[in-house]
Structure formats: structure tokens, C-alpha cells
N, C-alpha and C positions, 0 to 999 in steps of 0.2 A: 504493499499500500504506499502511496506517495502523498506528500503534501501537494496541494494544488493551488497555483497562483493564477488568478483570473484578472483580465483587464477589462474595463468598462468605459474606456475612452478618456481623453484628457490626462488626468493624473490619478484616476480612481482605480484601485485595485482591491481585490479581496484574497486573502490567504485562508485556505481551508486546510487546517493541519491534520496530520495522521490521527491525533487524538480527538478530532472533531470540533476544534476551536475555529471560530469564524472571526478573522481580523480584517477589518476595512481600513483603508488609508485614503484620505481626501475623497469621500464618497459623493462627489458631484455626479449624480446619476441621470440628470436631465441635460447633460452636456450636448453640444451639437453633433458629436461623433456617435453618440449612443443611439442604438436602434429601439429604445424603449427601456424602461426599467427592468431590472432582472426579476425573475419569478420570485425569488426569496431575497429579502433585504434584512434577514435576521443577522444580528451582530452580537458577539460576546465582547469584542473590543472595537473601538473606532479611534484611530490615530489621526490627528489634525496637524499639518505641518505649519500652517500660518493662517491668518484670519481672513484672507480675501474670499469673496463669496464663491468663487470657482473652485475652492478647496474645502471650505466649510460645507458647502453643497447641501445635501439632504440630512446632514447629521442631526439637526434639531428634531426631525420627524422620527429618525431611526433610534433615538436614544431617550425616548420618553419613559421607558421602563428602567427600573434600577438594575435589572438583569444585564443591561448594556453599559459597559464602562467606557467613558470617553477619556483619552489621554491627550493633553495638549500643554503648551507653555502656560505659565501662571496667569497671565492677563486674559487669555482666552478662557481658561478654566473659570475665572471670576465672572466673566461675561455669561458663560453658559449657566453658572449657578444662578446668577441674577435673573436669567430667563427661565429658570425653573427645572433645568435638567437635574435629575436626582443623583447621578453617579459620575462625577468628573474628578479626575486626578490631574493636578498641576504638576509640571516638571520645569526644569530649566536646563539650558545647554550645558553639556558636560555630565549631567546626571544619568543614573541608570535606575530603572524601576522594574521589579519583578512582580508579575501578576499572572495567575491562571496557568503557571507552568512555563511561561516565556519571559524573556529579558528584553527590555526596551531601553536603548541608549539614545538620548537626544543630542544630536550633533549640529554644528553650525550650518546655516545656509545664508548666502548673501543676497538679500532681497528685502523689500518692504513688507509691512503687515498692518492692516487696518480693517476696520469694519465700518461700512456706511450705513447709517440710519437716517433716512430723510436728508436733511441738509447737514447732518452732523458726521464727522469723521472720528471714530473712536480708535485709540491706539491699541494695537493687537499684540504687543510684545514683540520680541525678535522672531524672525523667520527661522525654521529649523528643518533638519532632516532627521530620519530615524534609522538606527541599526537595530534590526529585530532578530533575536536569536530564538529559534523555535525549540521545542521540547527536546529534540535530539541534538541540539547545538548548531544546526544549519543556520547560516547568517545571510540575511538580505538587507539591502540599503535602499531606502527610498529618499532621494535627495531633496524632495520638495521642489520649490522654485528657487533656483540659485544660479549665480555666476560661477565660473571656474575659480578655484582657490587652491593654493598649494598644500594646505593641510589635508586635502583629500588623500594625499599619500600616507598620512598618519592613520586615517580611517581604514584604508586598504591594508596597511601593514599590521594593524591590531586585530582586525576582525575576519580576515581570510573569507572574503565574500563569495558566496555561491552566485548571487544575483545582484545586480545594481540596476535600479530604475532611474533613468536620467532624462531631464528635459533637454530637447534639442531645437525647440521652436524659434529661438532667437527673439529679439525685440524686448521681451520681458525677462528672459533667462538666457542662459548660454545657448549657442547654436551648435550646429553639427561639428565644427572644427574644435571648439572648446570642449564639447562633450566627449570627443575622441580623446583629447588630451587628459580629461578627467579619467577616462578608462586606463590610461597609462599610469596614473597615480593610484587609482583604486584597485587595479588588478582583479576584477571579478571574473569568475569562470564564464558567466553569461551577462549580457547587457540588454536591457529592454528600453527602447526609446519611448518618451512620453511628452506630453504637453507640447504638441505640434499639430498644426492643421485645424485646430478647433476654432480659431478666429483668423481673419484675413492677415492680421499683423504677424502671426506665427508662421513665418515662411520657411523655416528649416524643414527639411525632408529626410525620410529614411534613406533615400538613395544617396543624398550628400553624406549623411552620417556613415553609411557603409563605405563610401569612397574614402572618407577621412580616416576611418579605422584602418583601411588598407594602406593608405599613404603614410600613416604614422606608425605603421607595423605593430598594431595592437593585437594581441593574442585572444582577447575576449570574444566569445561567440555572440554575434548579433542575433537576437531573437525578436522578430517583428511580430507582435500580437495585434490582431484586429479586435475592435470592441466585441466583447462576448466570448473571445477565445481563452483557452486555458493552457497553462504550462505545468506539467508535472515536475516535481522537484525530488 
């Protein structure tokens, strides 16, 4: 039996572990790439990388029950608690939190983070990524929205990544060239591109990313997932 990583467009992923845990990351399930909401939106854990609406997504609806635990940076935790979500754990960058048999480390991302309510912009804390170590120790990295930064080499060196989920869209995040360089730093066995093609401004493509990986002689295997597709781990 394998863990199953599922992609739902933009930056939304679900990990179904061998032990039956359902972990969602940035569950914007109404994104332009999605072909509709998945049949099941059940969640044991929801990880939110930052406060922008295309990453908080459907979290508020999915986490109304205390059986679903949301994990986010402290400022987003406080916002969710004020909105009535019953089970939200706050973290900060550099911290590790263990719950439900898995380990979550919050790592840096270089991006902004805010929540818009009417005419008000609410500070959403720092943007982040997550390294998730599953029950059997397998490690995955979801970078969130980020620029390229040199300390990705530390993340790769410390956590021996099976999979890295990296934005390639450019404009708001790193594009294909920088994402390929990020792979050189991170050294994941497999890399899944995300955060591309959802909006006209996100011009980076998988084809460009594939070319950059070859040009930069990156050994990581590129796995292109279409929305709704699964990857056994």
C-alpha cells in the first residue's frame, strides 16, 4: 500500500497516507484549473502556507468540525479562531509540530501574506512552506508561494526529500528557471510543478521548466500532474 499525493490545481494538494490520514495543503478547490470540487473534501489536517485567498481557499468550509485541525502561522491561526474555527494550531518559521503521527516543519518562503476583507487589508504573518514527514519518515516539501532563495539547500540537505512541490508560474513567484535552480538546492527525488496557468499573469509553463531542468543538469524527476491526478509514493 502506498501513500497517495493528489493534485487539485493551482497549489492545492491532498496527501492520503498509508494509515488513512487525509492532509490537505492550500485547498483552493474552486480554482480555474479545477474541473469541480472533489467527491470528498474530508480532512484530518489542513496546512495553510499563507493568507492570500487563493491559498486559504475552501479551508473555512472544510474545517468547521473540531475533527479537522488547521495548521498555519500564528497570525492566520488567530484570524481563523476569531472567525470561529474550532481547531487551529499556530506555528512559526523554524518550528516543528507533531500531530496525528506526522511531523510538520514550517520553513521560510519569500512572499507577501495578507487577507482582504472589504476595503481592509489584514496582515497575515510571514509566508511559509512546509516539510511534512509522514508516519514512515517519507518527506515532502510544499514550497508555498516563494522566490528562489539559497537556504533551500539547507532544507534539501536536512530532510532528504522524496517530493518537492514548487511554483513555476513567475510574476508572483519564481518561474521555471529559478524553480530548476531550487531543485539543484533541494535535491528531491521527484518534483511537481504548481502555481502556473491559473491566471494570465502566471506565464511559466511545464515545458519551460522541463527544459531548464535539463539545461541545469538537475537529476530530479519531473512529474507533471493534471488536476485530479494522483501520484503513489
